[in-house]
N, C-alpha and C positions, 0 to 999 in steps of 0.2 A: 504494500500500500504506500502511497505517496506521503510526503511530509504532512503532518496534521494541519499546518498553516496553509497548505496549498490544496486542501481537499475541497472539491466541488462535486456536487451531485445534481442529477436532473430531477425534475418534478416527479416523474413516474417512479424513479428509484426511491425518492423521498417518501412517497405514498406507500410503496412496497415495504420500506423499512418500518414505517409506522404501523402498518397492518401486521407485519411479522412480530413487532414488539408487543402489540396488543394481544395477539393470539398466543404467543409463547409466554407472555407475562401472566396470562390467565391460567395457564397450565402448570407453571412451576414458580418457585420462589426465587430462582436464580435469575440474574439479569439476562434479558433476551438480546441485548446489543452490547458490542464491545465499547470501550471508552472512546476510541477514535470514531466509531460510528455515531455515538451519541453527540460527540463534539461536532461532527460534520452535519448532523441533523440540526443541531442548535444554530450553527453558523449559517446554514442555508436558510433556515426559517427566519432568523433575524435579518439577514441580507435581503431576502425577498420582501419582508415586512417594511423595512426601511425604504427600499426601492418603490414599493407601492404607495406608501405615505407621501414620499417626496414627489412622486409622479402626480398624485392627486393635488398636491399643493403647488405644483408647477415649479419645483425647486430642483436644480441639478447640483447635488452635494459633491459631485466628483471634481468640481472646480471651486475649491474653498475660498479663493480670493474674490471671485465674482459673487459667490454667495454672501461673503462678509460685506462687500460693498452694497449689495442689494438690501441686506438687513439693516445696515447703517442708514441707507436712504429711507427705508420704511420707518425706522425709528424717528428720523428727523421729520418725516412727513406727519407722523402721529403727534409729535410734540407741537408742530406748527398748527395742526388742526385743533389741538386742545387750546392753544393760545388764541386762535381765531375765535373759538367758541366763547372763551372768557371775555374777550374784547367786545364781541358782538353783544353779549349779555349786558356788559357794563354800558355800552353805547345805547342800547335799547332802554335800559332802566333810566339812564340820564335823560334821554328824550322824553320818556314818559313823565318823569318828575318835572322837567322844564315845562311840558305842556300843562300839567296840573298847576304849577305855579302861575303860569300865564292866565289860566282860567280863574284862579283865585284872585289875582290882581284885578282882572276885568270885573269879576263879581263884586269885589270890594269897592271899586270905582263907581259901579252902577248903584250899589247900595247907598253909598255916601251921596250920590247925586251928581257926580262929575262925569257922567257917561262918556263913552269913547269918542 
């Protein structure tokens, strides 16, 4: 068998190994797979899971510098959007208060008798 760090297996072989492990494990208490087979099974499962998740997210993790730049850009964009939301809220609140103050001043003028 090849070096454990270089072990790769196909999907059909992976499914066969799992089936064999389940069948043999139910018949005896001894381990159904060797240590290197279990390691290969885990590595392949983790690799395919990471590939699938990254594919769904549209991320190519094989180019770490590009990924890092993309994540930095995304982080900056999120911070900018948060800042815009805060400033928009503050501006809207300020305009609302200014409008209420204007209505109050006009109401006081009309009440006192010095109409607009």
